[in-house]
C-alpha positions in Angstrom: 4.6 -8.3 6.1 5.8 -5.4 4.0 5.0 -7.3 0.8 1.5 -8.0 2.1 -0.8 -5.2 3.2 -4.5 -5.2 3.1 -6.9 -2.3 2.4 -9.1 -2.7 5.4 -8.0 0.6 6.9 -7.5 -0.7 10.4 -4.3 1.3 10.9 -5.2 4.5 9.1 -3.1 7.4 10.5 -0.7 5.1 12.4 2.9 6.2 12.3 5.0 3.0 12.9 8.3 4.7 13.7 9.3 7.6 16.0 11.6 10.4 14.8 14.6 8.8 16.6 13.9 5.4 15.0 13.7 7.1 11.5 17.1 8.5 12.2 18.5 5.0 12.9 17.5 4.0 9.4 19.1 7.1 7.9 22.3 6.5 9.7 22.4 2.8 8.7 21.7 3.3 5.0 21.8 5.7 2.1 19.2 7.8 0.4 18.4 7.0 -3.2 15.5 7.6 -5.6 13.4 5.6 -8.0 11.5 7.0 -11.0 7.9 6.2 -11.8 7.5 2.6 -13.0 10.9 1.4 -11.6 10.9 -1.5 -9.2 12.4 -1.1 -5.8 12.5 -4.9 -5.4 11.1 -7.8 -7.4 9.1 -10.9 -6.5 11.5 -13.9 -6.3 14.5 -11.6 -5.8 17.0 -12.0 -2.9 16.3 -10.5 0.5 19.3 -8.2 0.4 17.9 -4.9 1.7 14.9 -3.0 3.0 13.7 0.5 2.0 12.2 3.1 4.2 10.0 5.4 2.1 10.7 9.1 2.6 8.6 10.6 -0.2 6.4 9.3 -3.0 4.2 6.3 -3.3 4.8 2.6 -4.3 2.5 -0.3 -5.0 3.1 -3.8 -3.8 2.0 -6.6 -6.3 2.1 -10.3 -6.6 1.6 -12.5 -9.6 -0.4 -15.7 -9.6 0.2 -18.8 -11.8 -2.6 -17.8 -14.2 -1.0 -14.4 -14.9 -3.3 -12.4 -12.7 -1.6 -9.6 -10.7 -2.9 -8.6 -7.3 -2.3 -5.2 -5.7 -1.5 -6.1 -2.1 -0.6 -2.7 -0.8 0.3 0.9 -1.3 3.3 2.2 0.7 4.0 5.9 1.4 6.3 8.1 3.5 7.4 6.6 6.8 6.6 3.0 5.8 9.0 0.1 5.4 9.1 -2.4 2.5 11.0 -5.6 2.2 11.5 -6.3 5.9 9.9 -9.7 6.2 12.1 -11.4 3.6 15.2 -9.9 5.3 14.0 -11.3 8.7 13.5 -14.9 7.5 16.0 -14.9 4.7 13.5 -16.0 2.0 13.0 -14.8 -1.5 10.8 -11.7 -2.1 7.1 -12.6 -2.0 6.1 -9.5 -4.1 7.2 -6.7 -6.3 7.4 -3.1 -5.1 7.1 -0.5 -7.9 7.2 3.3 -7.7 3.9 4.9 -8.7 5.6 8.3 -8.9 9.2 9.5 -8.2 10.0 8.0 -4.9 12.8 8.7 -2.5 13.8 6.3 0.3 16.6 5.0 2.6 18.0 1.7 1.3 19.4 -0.3 4.2 21.2 -3.6 3.6 19.8 -6.7 5.3 22.9 -7.0 7.5 22.6 -3.4 8.7 18.9 -3.8 9.2 19.4 -6.9 11.4 22.1 -5.1 13.4 19.6 -2.2 14.0 17.0 -4.7 15.4 19.6 -6.3 17.6 20.8 -2.9 19.0 17.5 -1.0 19.4 14.7 -2.9 21.2 12.1 -0.1 20.5 12.8 -0.4 16.8 12.3 -4.2 16.9 9.0 -3.7 18.7 7.9 -1.1 16.1 8.7 -3.5 13.2 6.9 -6.3 15.0 3.8 -4.2 15.6 3.7 -3.2 11.9 4.0 -6.8 10.7 1.3 -8.0 13.1 -1.0 -5.2 12.1 -0.6 -6.0 8.4 -1.2 -9.7 9.0 -4.4 -9.0 10.9 -5.6 -6.7 8.1 -4.9 -9.4 5.6 -7.0 -11.9 7.6 -9.8 -9.3 7.7 -9.6 -8.7 4.0 -9.8 -12.4 3.1 -12.9 -12.7 5.2 -14.6 -9.6 3.8 -13.9 -10.7 0.2 -16.2 -13.7 0.8 -18.9 -11.7 2.5 -19.1 -8.4 0.6 -20.2 -7.4 -2.8 -17.8 -6.3 -5.5 -19.1 -2.7 -5.2 -18.6 -2.7 -1.4 -15.0 -4.0 -1.8 -14.2 -1.4 -4.4 -15.6 1.4 -2.2 -13.5 0.1 0.7 -10.3 0.2 -1.4 -11.1 3.7 -2.7 -11.9 5.0 0.8 -8.8 3.5 2.5 -6.5 4.5 -0.3 -7.9 8.1 -0.5 -7.5 8.6 3.3 -4.0 7.1 3.5 -2.5 8.3 0.2 -4.9 10.5 -1.7 -3.8 13.8 -3.2 -6.0 16.9 -2.5 -7.3 18.5 -5.7 -8.3 22.1 -6.2 -11.7 21.4 -7.8 -13.9 20.3 -6.2 -12.5 21.4 -2.9 -12.1 18.5 -0.4 -11.8 15.8 -3.1 -8.9 13.3 -3.0 -7.3 11.8 -6.0 -6.3 8.1 -6.1 -3.6 7.2 -8.6 -4.7 3.7 -9.5 -6.0 2.5 -12.8 -9.0 0.1 -13.2 -6.8 -3.0 -13.3 -5.0 -2.0 -10.2 -8.3 -1.3 -8.4 -9.5 -4.7 -9.5 -6.4 -6.4 -8.1 -6.6 -4.5 -4.8 -10.3 -5.3 -4.3 -10.1 -8.9 -5.5 -12.8 -8.4 -8.1 -12.9 -8.4 -11.9 -12.1 -5.4 -14.0 -15.6 -5.6 -15.4 -17.0 -5.3 -11.9 -14.8 -2.2 -11.3 -16.1 -0.6 -14.5 -19.7 -1.2 -13.4 -19.1 0.0 -9.9 -17.2 3.1 -10.9 -20.0 4.0 -13.3 -22.6 3.7 -10.5 -20.4 5.8 -8.2 -20.1 8.5 -10.9 -23.8 8.5 -11.5 -24.3 9.0 -7.7 -21.8 11.9 -7.7 -19.3 10.1 -5.5 -16.3 10.0 -7.8 -15.0 11.2 -11.1 -12.5 9.3 -13.2 -9.7 10.1 -15.7 -6.9 8.1 -17.2 -5.2 6.3 -14.3 -6.9 8.3 -11.6 -10.1 8.4 -9.6 -11.2 11.4 -7.6 -13.2 10.6 -4.5 -15.7 13.5 -4.0 -17.7 12.3 -1.0 -15.8 10.3 1.6 -18.8 9.9 3.9 -21.0 8.4 1.1 -18.2 6.2 -0.2 -17.8 4.9 3.4 -21.5 4.0 3.5 -21.1 2.1 0.2 -18.1 0.3 1.7 -20.1 -0.8 4.7 -23.0 -2.2 2.8 
């Protein structure tokens, strides 16, 4: 579901919607923007609209009973958020928050359902996206029980850098991931202390550099090797 996306990387590079299907969303909704830190939708809220991201980046989070916040997903341009709740009419299962200024098409749940009833190809595209995310979630849960904290963190950094990383000028080829240590811990399903130790080891190996709220991945191939340990 849109409020549940794993970091296994199974669908890297996949574009869920064709240009014509993107136009359907634009025609059915209206473009609006959200500033950094503003929520597009909140956990427990009503299923009253979906958002197709046009630019920017958002994080999808869910809170547990003990106050722990898990980062379930990052969403970028061309991706849909909020669709599962609109499909089954249930309350939101997660919060979606802009990590930077974000622009998207907001489509009411009624208009979204009309689109699906009218355009079979769009319905199939949404279904494929949902199924892919559920498969990834199953894979992630399995890997969390079988992999080390360092391996899980490396996997999150790798997948996030490839999907949503920002190229930096120095060093050339590096990709910046805009997630702080607590967000990385929530995404990897490990403790913040484990993230600190693992990042230190990666820094010493020359794989990453860190600054406030950002990690630059310097060597994708080597980070991939760590992720596959």
